[in-house]
N, C-alpha and C positions, 0 to 999 in steps of 0.2 A: 661611755658606751652609747648613750642616746645620741650624742653628736655624730658618732661613727655611723650608726644606722641611718640617721637623717642624711648624711652625705652620700651613703650608698643608694638611698632612694632617689635623691636628687640627680645623681649621675646615671641611674638606671630606672627611670620612671615606669618602665614596662613591668617591673617586678612588684608594683603596688597591687595588693590583694592576693599575692601568691605566697606560697611557703618556700622560703629560700634559706639555705644554710649559709650562715655568715660567721666568719671568724672575727672576734673583737678582742681588744686589749684587755688583759686581766688587770684588776686593780692592784695597787702596790701592796695592800694588806693581804690580799689573797696570794699574791706572788711570794710574800715572805712566809706564808704558811706552807705553800707547796715546797719551798726550799728548806723547810724545817726550822725556821727561825722564830716561830711563835710558840711560846710556852703555853700549852693547853691545860696544864695542871692548875693554873691559877683560876680564880673565880670568873665566871662568865661575864659578870658585870664590869670586870676590870680589863677585859679584852676588847679589841676593836671589832672582832668577829665573834658572833655568838655560836652556840653549839649547832644550831640548825644550819647556819651558813657553812660551818666546817664540814658538816655531813654532806651538803651539796657539793662542796669542793672535792671531797673524797670520792663521791659517786662519779663526778665528771672525770676525775683522774683515772678511776678504774675503767671507765668506758673509752679512754683514750681521747677524750674531748679537750684535753689541755696539752698543748705542745709548745715547744720552744722554737723561736724563729728570730731572724735578724731584725733588730729594731730600727727600721729605716726612718721611723718618725723622729728618732733622736737627731738625725742629720737634716731633716726636711721641715722641721717646725721650729717656731720660736719658743720663748719661755712660757711657762704655765704654772699655775698654783697646784695643778694635779701632776704628780710625777709620771703618770702613764703617758701623758701627751706632751711633756716638756722636752724641748730640744735645744740645740746649740746653734741653729742657723742664724738667729738674730745676733747673737754675740759674735759669731764667726764673721758675719758681714760687717758688724760694728768694728771688729778688730782690723779688718781690711781697710775700712775708711779711716780709722785712726792712724794706721801705718802710712797710708798714702799722704794724708795731710801732714804727718810728721816729717816724712822724707822730702816733700815738696818744699819745706822750709829749711830743714836741717842740712840736707845734702848740698845744695848750691851755696848756702851761706858758709857751711863748714869748709868746703873745698876752696872757695874764694878767700876765706880768712887764712887758711893754711898757705895758699900760694902767695898771698901778700906778705905774710910773716917770713916765709923762707926765701922768696925771690926778690922782693921789692922793698920791704921795710928796712929802714936804717937801724943799725944796732945802737940803741940808746936806752935811757931809763924808762921811757914810755913803752917801748916794745917789750922790754923786760917785765914791766908791770903787767902787760897784757898776757904774756906767756905764763907768768906765775898764776894769774887768775884763771886762765884756761885749765891749767893742771889742777887747780883747787876745785874748780867746778865739777871735775870728774869724780871727786870724793865727797861731794855734798850729799846728805841723805835725801832720798827721793821725796819724802814727805814735804821737804822745804819747797821743792818745785811745785808740788800740789798747792801749797798755800800761795805761792807766787802766781800760779795760774788762776786761782780764785780772785785774787786782788786785781791782776792786770787784765785778764781776758773777760771775766764775768762782770766785775764791778766797774772797771774803768771803761772798757770797750763795749760792754753790754751784749756780749755774745751769748747765745742760748745755753743755759745750763744743761748738763747731761747730753750734750751733742758730741759727735765724733770730732768736729772741728776744734772744740775747746780741748778735748783730750789729746788730739794730735799736736796742737800748738804747745801744750804743757809738756808732752814727752819730747818735743823737738828741743827744748832747753836741756834735757838730759842727754839726748843723742849728739848734740852739737859738739861738746868737748871731745867725745870719743872719735867723731869723724875728723875733727881738726888734728888731733894727735896722730891718728892713723895716716892721714894725708901727709902731714909733715914728715913722718918717718919714711913714707914711700918716696917723697921728693928728695930727702937727704940721701937715699940709697942710689940715686942716679949719679953716675960719675961726672965730675966736672969736665971731662973731655968731651962729653956730648954737648955741653953748653959752649965750650970753646970752639968746637967744630962748626956749630951752627953760626956762631958769631963771625968766624973766619970766612964763611960763605956769604956774609952780608945780612944775616938775619938780625932783626932788632931784639931787644930784651923781651918784648911781648911775644913776638913770633917764636923765639926760642922756647919760651915757657909753654905757649899754647900748642905748638906744632911738634915739639920734641920731648920736653920734660913731662908735661901732663899725660900724653898718651903712654909713655913708658911707665909712669907711676900709677896708671889706672888700675892694674890688677890689685895692687896693695890698697888702693882707695876703695875698690869694690869690696874687698875682704873686710876692711874696717867698717864699711857701711852695713854689710850683712850682719856682722857681729853686733853693731849698735841696734839693728832692727830686732835681733834675737833678745837683746837686753830689754828694750822698751816693751816688747811683746809680752814679757812676763811680769811687768810692773803692775802693782795693785794700788799701793798707797796714794800716789798722786791722782789716780783716776777716781778713787773713792772721794777725794776732796772736791773734785769738780763735778761730782754727781753721776758718774757712769756706773754706779751700782744700783740704779733705779730698776724697778720691776717693769720691763718693757716687753709686751707680748708681741707687738708687730715687728716685722723685719724692717730695719731702717732703710729709707729710700734715698737718703742723701746725707751730706756732711753736716747739715744743721738739724737733722731729725733726732729725736730722742733715741738713745742707743745705750747698749751695754757691751762689754768686751769679755773675752774668755776668762781672764783672771778674776775679775769682779763677780762674774756669774758663778764661778767655782766657789769663791768666798761666800756668796750668798746662799748657794745650795748647801754648803757644808754646815750652815747654821740653821737649816730648816729641820723641824722635828719629824717630818714625814719619813717613813722607812725607805720609800722608793727613791728618795733623793740621795741615799748613800751610794747606790749603784750609778746614778746619774753623775754624781760628783767624781767618782772614780773614773768613769768613762771619759768625762770632760778633761780630767787631768792627763789621761793617756793621750788624748788627741792633742792637747797643748804641748806635752812633752815630745810627741812625734813631730809637730811643727818646729819646735826649737831644735831638735836633733837634725832635722832636714836642713834648717837654716845654717847650723854650724857645719854640717857636712858640705853644703854648697860653698861655704867660705873656704874650707880646706881644699876642695876640688879646684876652685878658681885660683887659689894661690899656687897649687901644684902645677896646674896646666899652663898658666900664663906667667909664672914667676921667671925672671931673667937674672941669672947669677953673673955678676960682673967680675 
């Protein structure tokens, strides 16, 4: 409350010395009492609010001085130890940075790997070995990728712990096999007649692949990529290993800044004893589920809109 009043005075210095009505956020303990979730029958010493404070709240409620409103602070502020002012902006921006750094590595590498295996690689024991390992990587537990991220990116390369860059590179190892498998499936769906027609007109193998096969397979590639984004966006275990569960108040300003992401913030809030974080956790889960549903719906839409049936 004190910080809110200070901010209002700094924004409107002409109100100094005047009597001004100001709406401030109610504390989480008072909010629980207004919602009827505080047992007033227990001894006053065992409650977070004493009888005098409860009487004040009852009086404010009777006078209509307590009202419900949309909590914009939840979307416009970073994390906080106080549930009244805690928000998801920092973790939301951190998730965006993690996804960007993940896709900048996983997408081109995954697509190029799939093109090589399907169009250029000879069929021998070595390529069979690569294919088996790519399929096996898709089934590896996510915590293993977190351990690998700690060893490779933090200990070997010395990248900053708890940064979006480390989290994105760690998740890129998880997204890579999904993108490779989806891209190979899309390329296999292209009829051989497309390749033969391009070759008959004088196109080389590279030209046929880049000018004909890849554009026609792109809808399936994008669908697989979006699904891989939806998968890594909900991952928690590997990010806990690389330190993205840290308490970060400030909104991250770059890929190497200390950050947290939505799943790890939900995990940390759910383990907080403060009553107010129960609602915060539930709201953050709803936001994360909404983003995941939107991502999956986008994948379905792209597949329906651009899919070509041969």
